[in-house]
KEKE-3310 file (N, C-alpha, C; in steps of 0.2 Angstrom, whole numbers, plus 5000, padded with zeros to 4 digits):
npx = (5413:5415:5429:5439:5455:5460:5470:5482:5479:5470:5467:5479:5487:5502:5509:5505:5501:5492:5492:5497:5491:5491:5483:5476:5471:5460:5442:5429:5417:5413:5399:5394:5384:5385:5379:5376:5368:5375:5391:5408:5423:5434:5428:5426:5438:5445:5438:5440:5453:5457:5447:5445:5457:5463:5474:5471:5458:5444:5438:5440:5434:5423:5407:5398:5383:5381:5385:5399:5415:5427:5443:5451:5461:5474:5469:5476:5478:5475:5462:5452:5435:5427:5429:5435:5436:5443:5455:5452:5442:5436:5431:5417:5409:5393:5388:5377:5362:5353:5343:5333:5335:5335:5344:5351:5348:5360:5370:5367:5369:5382:5388:5385:5391:5405:5405:5404:5415:5426:5422:5426:5440:5445:5440:5428:5414:5395:5388:5398:5397:5394:5383:5388:5381:5380:5393:5403:5400:5392:5379:5370:5371:5364:5368:5371:5358:5350:5342:5351:5349:5341:5351:5360:5353:5352:5365:5365:5358:5364:5364:5351:5337:5334:5324:5309:5298:5282:5276:5269:5251:5235:5228:5234:5235:5234:5239:5235:5227:5224:5224:5216:5221:5236:5243:5251:5252:5245:5245:5251:5252:5252:5258:5271:5275:5275:5286:5296:5297:5301:5313:5320:5321:5330:5326:5327:5317:5318:5315:5309:5294:5281:5274:5268:5277:5286:5298:5295:5285:5293:5302:5293:5289:5301:5302:5292:5296:5307:5300:5293:5279:5264:5268:5265:5266:5257:5251:5243:5233:5241:5254:5256:5256:5268:5277:5277:5282:5294:5311:5326:5343:5355:5368:5376:5381:5395:5398:5406:5409:5402:5401:5410:5415:5424:5419:5414:5410:5417:5429:5428:5427:5440:5447:5441:5442:5435:5424:5412:5396:5382:5367:5369:5371:5380:5374:5382:5393:5399:5407:5407:5395:5386:5389:5384:5370:5367:5366:5356:5344:5341:5340:5353:5362:5373:5372:5369:5355:5339:5331:5340:5345:5333:5332:5344:5341:5330:5337:5346:5337:5332:5343:5346:5353:5360:5349:5351:5352:5365:5380:5391:5405:5399:5388:5394:5401:5390:5385:5395:5396:5384:5388:5398:5392:5382:5388:5387:5373:5364:5358:5352:5342:5325:5309:5292:5290:5288:5290:5286:5299:5309:5315:5327:5331:5320:5311:5317:5314:5300:5298:5303:5294:5283:5273:5265:5275:5281:5292:5290:5291:5278:5262:5257:5268:5275:5267:5267:5281:5280:5272:5280:5291:5285:5283:5296:5300:5307:5311:5296:5293:5291:5301:5314:5329:5346:5345:5332:5334:5344:5338:5329:5337:5349)
npy = (4837:4820:4812:4798:4793:4780:4776:4769:4757:4749:4733:4730:4726:4716:4716:4725:4741:4757:4770:4788:4804:4822:4834:4844:4837:4832:4830:4827:4821:4806:4797:4783:4769:4755:4744:4734:4728:4730:4734:4740:4751:4743:4730:4732:4734:4722:4714:4720:4718:4705:4697:4703:4706:4719:4733:4740:4746:4752:4765:4782:4788:4781:4781:4778:4772:4779:4791:4793:4795:4786:4789:4783:4784:4795:4810:4811:4798:4786:4776:4761:4763:4769:4764:4769:4782:4784:4791:4804:4806:4807:4795:4792:4782:4777:4767:4754:4748:4756:4753:4746:4751:4766:4782:4786:4801:4806:4800:4805:4819:4819:4815:4825:4836:4832:4831:4844:4850:4844:4849:4863:4862:4857:4864:4860:4860:4859:4853:4843:4833:4817:4803:4785:4779:4789:4790:4787:4772:4766:4766:4756:4751:4751:4762:4776:4773:4783:4798:4808:4820:4826:4825:4834:4845:4846:4849:4862:4869:4873:4872:4871:4863:4847:4839:4830:4829:4834:4846:4841:4840:4846:4835:4824:4808:4804:4792:4775:4770:4760:4761:4752:4753:4760:4774:4786:4802:4801:4804:4801:4792:4778:4778:4782:4771:4762:4767:4765:4750:4748:4754:4747:4734:4737:4745:4760:4773:4787:4802:4798:4802:4801:4804:4800:4801:4804:4797:4787:4780:4776:4767:4758:4752:4746:4737:4729:4724:4716:4707:4700:4703:4712:4727:4742:4753:4755:4751:4738:4724:4713:4718:4722:4709:4704:4713:4710:4697:4697:4694:4700:4698:4691:4695:4707:4705:4709:4714:4713:4726:4727:4736:4741:4730:4722:4723:4718:4728:4739:4739:4745:4759:4762:4763:4773:4788:4800:4813:4810:4813:4821:4827:4840:4854:4868:4866:4855:4859:4860:4853:4839:4837:4842:4833:4821:4825:4827:4814:4808:4815:4827:4844:4853:4862:4861:4861:4852:4848:4845:4840:4834:4824:4817:4812:4804:4794:4788:4783:4774:4765:4760:4753:4744:4746:4751:4762:4776:4790:4796:4799:4789:4777:4765:4770:4779:4770:4763:4773:4776:4763:4765:4775:4769:4757:4761:4768:4782:4784:4783:4795:4800:4797:4793:4799:4803:4819:4836:4852:4840:4829:4832:4827:4820:4807:4803:4801:4791:4780:4781:4777:4764:4758:4759:4770:4786:4797:4811:4816:4820:4814:4809:4803:4792:4787:4783:4773:4764:4760:4754:4743:4736:4733:4725:4714:4710:4706:4714:4726:4735:4751:4762:4770:4775:4768:4762:4748:4746:4752:4745:4733:4737:4742:4734)
npz = (5628:5630:5627:5624:5623:5614:5605:5606:5612:5605:5596:5583:5567:5566:5555:5545:5541:5541:5528:5528:5528:5524:5534:5526:5516:5519:5516:5518:5530:5537:5541:5550:5555:5566:5562:5571:5586:5598:5604:5603:5602:5605:5602:5588:5582:5585:5577:5564:5562:5565:5558:5546:5542:5542:5544:5556:5567:5557:5559:5563:5575:5588:5593:5608:5615:5627:5624:5626:5617:5608:5603:5590:5579:5573:5564:5553:5548:5536:5535:5533:5528:5519:5506:5491:5494:5506:5507:5508:5519:5535:5547:5557:5568:5575:5588:5586:5577:5567:5559:5565:5578:5589:5589:5604:5615:5621:5613:5600:5603:5606:5594:5586:5592:5591:5576:5573:5579:5572:5559:5561:5564:5553:5542:5535:5526:5529:5519:5516:5524:5525:5524:5525:5515:5505:5498:5484:5476:5486:5486:5488:5501:5517:5527:5536:5541:5546:5543:5533:5528:5538:5548:5544:5545:5559:5562:5558:5567:5580:5597:5598:5606:5606:5611:5609:5616:5621:5634:5649:5650:5655:5653:5658:5665:5681:5695:5698:5687:5673:5656:5642:5630:5624:5616:5604:5610:5622:5640:5656:5672:5669:5656:5661:5668:5658:5650:5659:5660:5647:5646:5656:5650:5640:5628:5625:5629:5628:5638:5654:5657:5657:5645:5630:5617:5602:5603:5613:5605:5595:5603:5607:5595:5591:5600:5598:5585:5588:5597:5588:5585:5580:5572:5576:5585:5595:5611:5615:5621:5616:5615:5628:5635:5629:5634:5647:5648:5642:5642:5643:5636:5647:5647:5637:5620:5612:5596:5581:5568:5552:5542:5532:5525:5512:5494:5478:5470:5472:5465:5452:5455:5459:5447:5440:5432:5429:5435:5448:5446:5453:5461:5470:5483:5481:5464:5453:5439:5422:5407:5407:5413:5403:5393:5398:5399:5386:5382:5389:5387:5393:5396:5389:5398:5406:5419:5434:5438:5447:5436:5428:5436:5438:5425:5424:5433:5426:5415:5421:5426:5413:5410:5418:5430:5446:5453:5457:5454:5453:5443:5442:5440:5435:5429:5420:5412:5406:5398:5389:5383:5375:5366:5359:5353:5345:5335:5334:5331:5341:5352:5364:5379:5376:5380:5386:5388:5394:5386:5372:5367:5352:5336:5324:5329:5335:5325:5318:5327:5326:5313:5313:5321:5314:5316:5316:5308:5314:5322:5335:5352:5358:5367:5358:5351:5363:5367:5357:5359:5371:5368:5359:5368:5377:5368:5365:5377:5386:5398:5402:5400:5391:5388:5377:5379:5379:5378:5373:5360:5354:5352:5342:5331:5330)
capx = (5414:5419:5433:5443:5460:5462:5474:5487:5477:5466:5470:5481:5491:5509:5513:5502:5499:5488:5496:5495:5490:5490:5476:5473:5468:5453:5437:5423:5416:5409:5394:5392:5382:5390:5374:5375:5364:5380:5398:5413:5429:5438:5426:5426:5445:5447:5435:5443:5460:5457:5443:5446:5464:5465:5479:5468:5451:5442:5435:5443:5430:5417:5403:5395:5376:5380:5388:5407:5418:5433:5447:5454:5466:5476:5465:5480:5478:5470:5459:5447:5428:5422:5431:5440:5435:5446:5460:5450:5437:5436:5426:5414:5404:5389:5387:5370:5359:5347:5337:5329:5336:5335:5349:5350:5350:5367:5374:5366:5372:5390:5390:5384:5396:5411:5406:5404:5422:5429:5421:5430:5447:5446:5437:5423:5406:5390:5386:5402:5396:5390:5382:5392:5378:5381:5399:5403:5400:5389:5372:5366:5373:5360:5372:5370:5351:5347:5341:5357:5347:5339:5357:5364:5349:5353:5371:5365:5354:5368:5362:5344:5334:5331:5319:5304:5292:5278:5276:5263:5246:5230:5224:5238:5231:5238:5237:5237:5223:5227:5220:5217:5225:5240:5246:5255:5249:5243:5249:5249:5257:5253:5264:5278:5276:5277:5293:5301:5298:5305:5320:5322:5323:5334:5323:5327:5311:5319:5313:5303:5291:5274:5271:5269:5279:5289:5303:5292:5282:5299:5304:5287:5289:5307:5302:5287:5299:5311:5296:5289:5272:5262:5272:5260:5268:5252:5252:5237:5234:5247:5260:5257:5258:5275:5282:5277:5285:5300:5317:5332:5349:5358:5375:5376:5386:5399:5398:5411:5406:5403:5399:5414:5418:5425:5414:5417:5408:5421:5434:5427:5428:5447:5450:5438:5445:5430:5420:5406:5391:5376:5363:5370:5370:5378:5374:5388:5393:5404:5406:5405:5387:5383:5390:5378:5363:5365:5364:5350:5338:5340:5342:5360:5364:5379:5370:5367:5349:5334:5329:5345:5345:5328:5334:5349:5337:5326:5342:5349:5332:5332:5350:5345:5359:5358:5345:5352:5353:5372:5383:5397:5408:5394:5383:5398:5402:5384:5384:5401:5394:5379:5391:5402:5388:5378:5391:5384:5367:5360:5360:5349:5336:5319:5303:5287:5292:5284:5287:5289:5306:5308:5322:5328:5331:5313:5308:5320:5310:5293:5298:5304:5288:5277:5268:5265:5282:5281:5297:5288:5289:5271:5259:5256:5275:5276:5262:5270:5287:5278:5270:5287:5295:5282:5284:5303:5301:5311:5307:5291:5292:5289:5307:5319:5336:5350:5343:5327:5337:5349:5334:5326:5342:5354)
capy = (4831:4815:4809:4793:4791:4773:4775:4764:4751:4744:4728:4732:4721:4717:4716:4729:4748:4761:4776:4793:4810:4829:4836:4847:4832:4829:4835:4824:4818:4801:4795:4777:4765:4749:4738:4729:4730:4732:4734:4745:4751:4737:4724:4733:4733:4715:4711:4722:4715:4697:4694:4706:4707:4726:4736:4742:4748:4756:4771:4787:4789:4777:4785:4774:4774:4784:4797:4793:4795:4784:4791:4777:4785:4802:4812:4809:4791:4784:4770:4758:4764:4771:4762:4773:4789:4784:4795:4811:4806:4805:4790:4792:4776:4777:4760:4753:4746:4761:4750:4744:4755:4773:4785:4789:4808:4807:4798:4810:4825:4818:4814:4832:4840:4830:4833:4852:4852:4842:4854:4869:4860:4854:4869:4856:4863:4855:4849:4838:4829:4812:4796:4780:4777:4794:4790:4783:4765:4763:4768:4750:4750:4755:4764:4774:4771:4788:4803:4813:4827:4828:4826:4840:4851:4847:4852:4870:4871:4872:4875:4869:4858:4841:4835:4830:4828:4840:4847:4838:4844:4845:4828:4819:4804:4802:4787:4768:4769:4757:4761:4746:4754:4767:4777:4793:4807:4799:4806:4799:4787:4772:4779:4782:4764:4759:4769:4762:4744:4748:4756:4740:4729:4739:4748:4766:4777:4794:4804:4794:4808:4800:4807:4795:4805:4800:4793:4782:4776:4772:4761:4752:4748:4743:4731:4724:4720:4711:4702:4696:4704:4717:4733:4748:4758:4755:4746:4735:4717:4708:4721:4721:4702:4703:4716:4707:4690:4698:4693:4702:4694:4693:4698:4710:4703:4714:4712:4717:4730:4724:4741:4742:4724:4722:4721:4718:4734:4744:4740:4750:4766:4763:4764:4778:4795:4805:4815:4807:4819:4820:4833:4843:4861:4871:4862:4854:4862:4858:4850:4833:4837:4843:4827:4817:4828:4826:4807:4805:4819:4832:4851:4853:4868:4861:4861:4845:4850:4840:4837:4830:4819:4812:4809:4799:4788:4785:4780:4769:4760:4757:4750:4739:4747:4754:4767:4781:4797:4797:4797:4786:4773:4760:4774:4782:4764:4762:4780:4775:4758:4767:4779:4764:4752:4765:4771:4789:4785:4784:4802:4801:4794:4796:4797:4808:4825:4842:4850:4834:4829:4831:4826:4814:4800:4801:4799:4784:4776:4781:4773:4757:4755:4760:4774:4792:4801:4818:4819:4822:4809:4809:4797:4787:4784:4779:4767:4759:4758:4750:4737:4733:4731:4719:4708:4708:4703:4718:4731:4739:4758:4767:4774:4772:4768:4758:4741:4746:4755:4739:4728:4740:4743:4730)
capz = (5625:5633:5622:5627:5618:5613:5599:5608:5616:5601:5592:5576:5564:5567:5549:5540:5543:5537:5526:5531:5523:5526:5536:5521:5511:5521:5513:5520:5536:5535:5547:5550:5561:5567:5560:5576:5591:5603:5602:5605:5598:5606:5597:5581:5581:5584:5570:5558:5562:5566:5553:5539:5540:5541:5548:5562:5566:5551:5560:5568:5581:5589:5599:5612:5617:5633:5622:5626:5611:5608:5598:5588:5575:5571:5558:5547:5546:5530:5538:5529:5530:5513:5500:5487:5497:5512:5507:5510:5523:5543:5549:5564:5569:5580:5590:5585:5571:5566:5555:5571:5584:5588:5593:5611:5615:5622:5607:5595:5604:5605:5587:5583:5595:5588:5569:5572:5581:5566:5553:5563:5564:5546:5538:5531:5526:5532:5514:5515:5530:5521:5526:5521:5508:5500:5495:5478:5476:5492:5486:5490:5508:5521:5532:5543:5542:5548:5538:5533:5527:5545:5552:5542:5548:5566:5563:5557:5573:5585:5603:5598:5610:5602:5615:5605:5620:5623:5641:5652:5649:5660:5652:5661:5670:5687:5699:5695:5682:5667:5650:5639:5623:5625:5609:5604:5613:5628:5645:5662:5676:5666:5651:5664:5669:5651:5648:5664:5657:5640:5648:5659:5645:5634:5623:5628:5626:5629:5644:5657:5659:5657:5639:5625:5612:5596:5606:5616:5600:5592:5607:5607:5588:5591:5604:5594:5580:5592:5600:5583:5585:5576:5574:5575:5589:5599:5616:5616:5625:5614:5617:5635:5637:5627:5638:5653:5648:5638:5646:5639:5637:5653:5645:5631:5616:5608:5589:5575:5564:5546:5537:5526:5522:5504:5490:5471:5466:5474:5461:5447:5458:5459:5441:5436:5433:5428:5440:5450:5445:5458:5463:5477:5483:5475:5459:5449:5432:5418:5401:5408:5414:5397:5390:5401:5398:5379:5381:5392:5384:5397:5394:5389:5401:5410:5426:5436:5443:5448:5430:5426:5441:5436:5418:5425:5436:5420:5411:5425:5426:5407:5408:5423:5434:5452:5451:5462:5451:5453:5437:5444:5436:5432:5424:5415:5407:5402:5393:5384:5378:5370:5361:5355:5350:5340:5329:5334:5329:5347:5355:5371:5381:5374:5384:5385:5392:5393:5380:5369:5364:5345:5332:5319:5332:5336:5318:5317:5331:5324:5307:5315:5324:5310:5319:5312:5308:5315:5326:5342:5356:5362:5370:5353:5351:5369:5367:5352:5362:5376:5365:5356:5374:5379:5364:5365:5384:5390:5403:5399:5403:5386:5387:5373:5382:5375:5377:5367:5354:5351:5349:5336:5326:5329)
cpx = (5418:5423:5439:5449:5462:5467:5480:5486:5472:5470:5472:5486:5498:5513:5511:5501:5496:5493:5493:5494:5491:5484:5473:5470:5461:5447:5430:5423:5411:5405:5393:5388:5386:5386:5374:5372:5368:5386:5402:5419:5433:5436:5427:5434:5447:5444:5439:5450:5460:5453:5444:5453:5467:5471:5477:5461:5449:5440:5440:5440:5424:5413:5398:5388:5376:5383:5396:5409:5425:5437:5451:5460:5468:5471:5470:5481:5472:5467:5454:5440:5424:5426:5437:5440:5440:5451:5458:5444:5439:5430:5423:5408:5400:5387:5379:5368:5353:5343:5332:5329:5336:5342:5347:5351:5357:5371:5373:5369:5379:5392:5389:5390:5404:5411:5407:5412:5426:5429:5425:5437:5449:5444:5432:5416:5401:5389:5392:5402:5391:5389:5386:5388:5378:5388:5399:5404:5396:5381:5367:5367:5369:5364:5373:5363:5348:5346:5347:5355:5345:5346:5360:5360:5350:5360:5371:5361:5358:5365:5354:5343:5331:5326:5313:5297:5289:5278:5269:5257:5240:5226:5229:5234:5235:5235:5238:5231:5227:5222:5221:5222:5229:5243:5248:5250:5246:5248:5247:5254:5257:5258:5271:5279:5278:5284:5298:5302:5302:5312:5323:5325:5327:5332:5322:5322:5312:5317:5308:5299:5283:5270:5273:5270:5282:5294:5300:5289:5288:5301:5299:5288:5296:5306:5297:5291:5303:5306:5292:5282:5270:5266:5268:5262:5262:5253:5244:5238:5240:5253:5262:5259:5265:5279:5282:5282:5292:5306:5323:5338:5353:5365:5375:5382:5389:5400:5404:5406:5407:5402:5403:5418:5419:5420:5416:5415:5412:5427:5433:5429:5436:5451:5446:5441:5441:5427:5414:5401:5384:5373:5365:5369:5377:5378:5381:5388:5398:5402:5404:5398:5384:5383:5384:5371:5362:5363:5358:5343:5336:5342:5350:5363:5370:5378:5367:5361:5344:5332:5334:5346:5339:5329:5339:5346:5334:5332:5345:5343:5332:5338:5350:5351:5356:5355:5346:5353:5360:5376:5391:5400:5404:5390:5388:5399:5396:5384:5389:5399:5389:5383:5395:5398:5383:5381:5389:5377:5362:5363:5358:5344:5330:5313:5298:5289:5287:5289:5290:5296:5305:5316:5322:5328:5324:5310:5311:5315:5303:5293:5299:5298:5282:5271:5269:5272:5281:5287:5296:5287:5284:5269:5258:5262:5276:5272:5265:5277:5285:5276:5276:5291:5292:5283:5290:5305:5307:5308:5303:5290:5291:5295:5312:5326:5340:5348:5337:5330:5341:5344:5330:5331:5347:5352)
cpy = (4826:4810:4805:4792:4784:4771:4770:4758:4747:4739:4731:4726:4722:4718:4722:4736:4752:4767:4782:4799:4817:4831:4840:4843:4830:4833:4833:4821:4812:4798:4788:4775:4759:4743:4733:4732:4733:4732:4740:4746:4745:4731:4725:4732:4726:4712:4713:4719:4708:4694:4696:4706:4714:4727:4737:4743:4752:4763:4775:4788:4783:4780:4779:4776:4779:4790:4798:4792:4792:4786:4785:4778:4793:4803:4810:4802:4789:4777:4768:4760:4766:4770:4767:4780:4789:4789:4803:4812:4804:4801:4791:4787:4777:4769:4760:4751:4750:4759:4748:4748:4762:4776:4787:4797:4810:4806:4803:4816:4825:4818:4822:4837:4838:4832:4841:4853:4850:4847:4861:4868:4860:4859:4864:4859:4858:4850:4844:4833:4823:4806:4791:4779:4783:4794:4786:4776:4762:4765:4762:4748:4754:4757:4772:4773:4776:4793:4808:4820:4830:4830:4832:4846:4852:4851:4860:4872:4871:4876:4874:4863:4853:4837:4836:4829:4834:4841:4843:4843:4843:4838:4823:4815:4801:4795:4780:4766:4766:4757:4754:4747:4761:4768:4784:4798:4807:4801:4802:4794:4780:4772:4779:4775:4760:4761:4766:4755:4744:4750:4750:4735:4731:4742:4755:4771:4785:4796:4800:4800:4807:4803:4802:4799:4801:4796:4786:4777:4772:4766:4756:4749:4744:4736:4726:4720:4714:4705:4698:4697:4710:4723:4739:4754:4759:4750:4744:4728:4713:4711:4721:4714:4701:4707:4713:4700:4691:4697:4695:4698:4696:4696:4701:4707:4708:4711:4716:4721:4728:4730:4743:4736:4725:4720:4723:4724:4739:4745:4745:4757:4767:4764:4770:4784:4801:4807:4811:4814:4817:4827:4835:4850:4864:4866:4861:4857:4859:4855:4843:4832:4838:4837:4822:4819:4826:4818:4804:4810:4824:4839:4851:4860:4868:4861:4855:4847:4845:4837:4832:4824:4814:4809:4803:4793:4784:4780:4773:4763:4757:4752:4744:4739:4751:4761:4772:4789:4800:4794:4795:4781:4768:4764:4777:4776:4763:4768:4778:4769:4760:4771:4774:4760:4755:4768:4779:4790:4787:4791:4802:4797:4797:4794:4803:4813:4831:4848:4843:4834:4828:4830:4821:4808:4798:4798:4792:4779:4775:4776:4766:4754:4756:4764:4781:4796:4808:4821:4821:4815:4810:4803:4791:4783:4780:4773:4762:4756:4752:4742:4733:4730:4725:4713:4706:4705:4708:4723:4735:4746:4763:4772:4771:4773:4764:4752:4741:4748:4749:4734:4731:4740:4738:4723)
cpz = (5629:5628:5625:5622:5619:5608:5600:5611:5612:5598:5585:5574:5565:5560:5544:5544:5539:5534:5530:5526:5527:5529:5530:5516:5513:5519:5516:5527:5535:5541:5546:5556:5561:5563:5565:5582:5597:5600:5605:5601:5599:5601:5590:5578:5580:5578:5564:5557:5561:5560:5547:5537:5539:5545:5555:5562:5560:5553:5564:5574:5581:5595:5602:5613:5622:5631:5623:5619:5612:5602:5596:5583:5575:5565:5552:5544:5541:5532:5532:5532:5525:5507:5497:5490:5503:5513:5509:5515:5530:5544:5556:5563:5575:5582:5589:5578:5570:5561:5560:5577:5583:5591:5599:5611:5616:5616:5601:5596:5604:5598:5584:5585:5591:5580:5569:5574:5575:5560:5555:5562:5557:5540:5532:5531:5527:5525:5512:5521:5527:5525:5522:5515:5503:5496:5489:5479:5482:5492:5488:5497:5513:5528:5531:5545:5545:5542:5538:5532:5534:5549:5551:5545:5555:5567:5562:5563:5579:5591:5603:5603:5606:5605:5611:5609:5622:5631:5644:5652:5655:5659:5655:5666:5675:5691:5695:5690:5676:5661:5646:5632:5625:5618:5610:5606:5620:5634:5652:5666:5673:5659:5654:5665:5663:5649:5653:5662:5651:5642:5651:5655:5639:5629:5625:5625:5627:5636:5647:5660:5659:5651:5633:5618:5606:5598:5609:5611:5596:5596:5607:5600:5588:5595:5601:5589:5583:5594:5594:5583:5581:5577:5571:5580:5595:5605:5618:5620:5622:5615:5624:5637:5635:5631:5645:5653:5645:5643:5641:5641:5643:5652:5638:5626:5612:5601:5586:5571:5556:5540:5531:5524:5514:5500:5483:5467:5467:5468:5455:5449:5458:5453:5437:5437:5432:5435:5442:5450:5449:5459:5470:5477:5485:5469:5455:5442:5428:5411:5402:5410:5408:5392:5392:5399:5390:5378:5384:5391:5389:5394:5395:5391:5405:5417:5429:5441:5443:5441:5428:5430:5440:5430:5419:5428:5431:5416:5414:5425:5419:5406:5414:5428:5440:5450:5457:5460:5451:5447:5440:5439:5432:5427:5418:5410:5403:5396:5387:5380:5373:5364:5356:5351:5345:5335:5329:5333:5336:5350:5362:5372:5379:5378:5383:5390:5390:5392:5377:5366:5356:5342:5327:5322:5333:5330:5316:5321:5328:5317:5308:5318:5320:5313:5315:5313:5309:5319:5332:5346:5360:5365:5364:5352:5357:5369:5363:5355:5367:5373:5362:5362:5376:5375:5364:5372:5388:5395:5400:5403:5398:5385:5382:5376:5377:5373:5371:5360:5351:5349:5342:5330:5325:5328)
residu = (MET:ASN:ILE:ILE:ASP:LYS:ARG:SER:SER:LEU:ALA:SER:SER:ARG:SER:ARG:SER:TYR:THR:ARG:ARG:ALA:ARG:SER:ALA:ILE:ARG:ASN:ILE:ALA:ILE:HIS:HIS:SER:ALA:THR:THR:SER:GLY:SER:ALA:GLU:ALA:PHE:ALA:ARG:TYR:HIS:VAL:ASN:GLU:LEU:GLY:TRP:PRO:GLY:ILE:GLY:TYR:HIS:TYR:VAL:ILE:ASP:LYS:ASP:GLY:SER:ILE:SER:LEU:CYS:HIS:ASP:LEU:GLU:VAL:VAL:SER:TYR:HIS:VAL:GLY:ASN:SER:ASN:SER:PHE:ALA:VAL:GLY:ILE:CYS:MET:VAL:GLY:ASP:PHE:ARG:THR:GLN:SER:LEU:THR:ASP:ALA:GLN:ARG:GLN:ALA:THR:LEU:ASP:LEU:THR:ARG:SER:LEU:MET:ASP:GLN:LEU:THR:ILE:PRO:ILE:ASP:ASN:VAL:TRP:GLY:HIS:ILE:GLU:PHE:PRO:GLY:TYR:SER:TRP:LYS:PRO:CYS:PRO:SER:ILE:SER:MET:GLN:LYS:PHE:ARG:SER:TRP:LEU:ARG:GLU:GLU:GLY:ALA:ASN:PHE:SER:GLU:SER:PRO:PRO:PRO:SER:PRO:SER:TYR:VAL:ALA:GLY:ALA:ARG:LYS:ARG:THR:ILE:LEU:SER:ARG:GLY:ASP:GLN:GLY:ASP:ASP:ILE:LYS:ALA:LEU:GLN:GLU:ARG:LEU:ASP:GLU:ILE:GLY:PHE:HIS:PRO:GLY:PRO:ILE:ASP:GLY:ILE:PHE:GLY:PRO:GLN:THR:ALA:ASP:ALA:VAL:MET:ARG:PHE:GLN:ARG:THR:ALA:SER:ILE:SER:VAL:ASP:GLY:ILE:VAL:GLY:PRO:GLU:THR:ARG:GLU:ALA:LEU:ARG:ASP:TYR:LYS:PRO:ALA:THR:GLU:PRO:ILE:GLU:HIS:GLY:SER:PRO:THR:ASP:GLU:PRO:ASP:ASP:ARG:GLU:GLU:MET:TYR:ARG:THR:GLU:THR:ARG:ARG:MET:LEU:ARG:LEU:ILE:SER:PRO:MET:MET:ARG:GLY:THR:ASP:VAL:GLN:GLU:VAL:GLN:GLY:LYS:ILE:GLY:SER:ALA:THR:ASP:GLY:ILE:PHE:GLY:PRO:GLU:THR:GLY:ALA:ARG:VAL:ARG:GLU:PHE:GLN:ARG:SER:GLU:GLY:ILE:THR:GLU:ASP:GLY:ILE:VAL:GLY:PRO:GLN:THR:TRP:ARG:ALA:LEU:ASP:ARG:ILE:GLN:GLN:SER:ARG:GLY:GLY:ARG:TYR:GLN:ARG:LEU:LEU:SER:VAL:GLN:THR:PRO:TYR:ILE:ARG:GLY:GLU:ASP:VAL:LYS:LEU:ILE:GLN:ARG:ALA:LEU:ASN:VAL:ARG:VAL:ASP:GLY:LEU:TYR:GLY:PRO:LEU:THR:GLU:GLN:ALA:VAL:ARG:LYS:TYR:GLN:ARG:ARG:GLU:ALA:ILE:ALA:VAL:ASP:GLY:ILE:VAL:GLY:SER:GLN:THR:TRP:ARG:ARG:LEU:PHE:ASN)
# end
């Protein structure tokens, strides 16, 4: 790994400083992208200090597109990058906006190598390597805009070759021949010329090997987005013309990284004392899981499995809150409001399931809606609920959550 120590050279505040922790307190590695098309540790430090007023750069490491790694802080430094989880997370930021760009091979390999090294140093399991979006309070933030499930699978495949290009085949088209349409799977010197042009104007297509593979298709789509033409990953007349006329910026602009700017949604996470419950492996267990399951209509086995996650999403949808399947402060508060406002009458989320939910609370709903009272929440009851929701101008989903219950009984 090419690690460059910049701890003493980056911009920092003269009046503020970050707190420190013991290495044993570190439990997670947080993966970020800068959400900027270019940048550097120096640019991010200036932005974080001068614009946001932070003590220093928010990341412990910044990985450039060429795979070089900037060391920005000691691991013991509690810097700002994942809100209320800062005290136990190390922050790694990859330069780039992966909503529109792709990781370069060198950057990806450097990130994997660094992450594996930190996992060894800090005894952190793969399942504790999270994207920014996976930390509590950040389900709304598209960072790092790569598949963390795939990233964790790459971590498990140490030594694997990540090249996605197939070897040249007998169908390779040599010479100056130009096909009208180029698309994924094509091979030839005209593909090589396309790759060279994409690389020349700053849209890295992976290996320049004359093979139109996934990386070349991704580069074509990124170019098409930038050029404001049809995005299909196919090089036809429109894309050829745009490639011919495109002029990249003469000087790259270094941007500051906005990925952890303050947000008012973080405040509730600072005051919440209960566990955040989510679907992970191994599955979370406990009486707090049972408490949630009892209120959302899931089997009360105390294990936060896929069914519980799905029921949490239904509950969140009925409450009009962030639908992420995670029981964080916002969802805990919604569950608490239900208990307080129902005086104990409201017990759980009611919806059509297999087998049907049954109970006295279902009978209350059926009586209120004047349908057959059998205590089973089936299609007829759901249909009556939908009709009532439509009449009341609330979310029409056939699910009795707290909002529908309030309208019926308060």
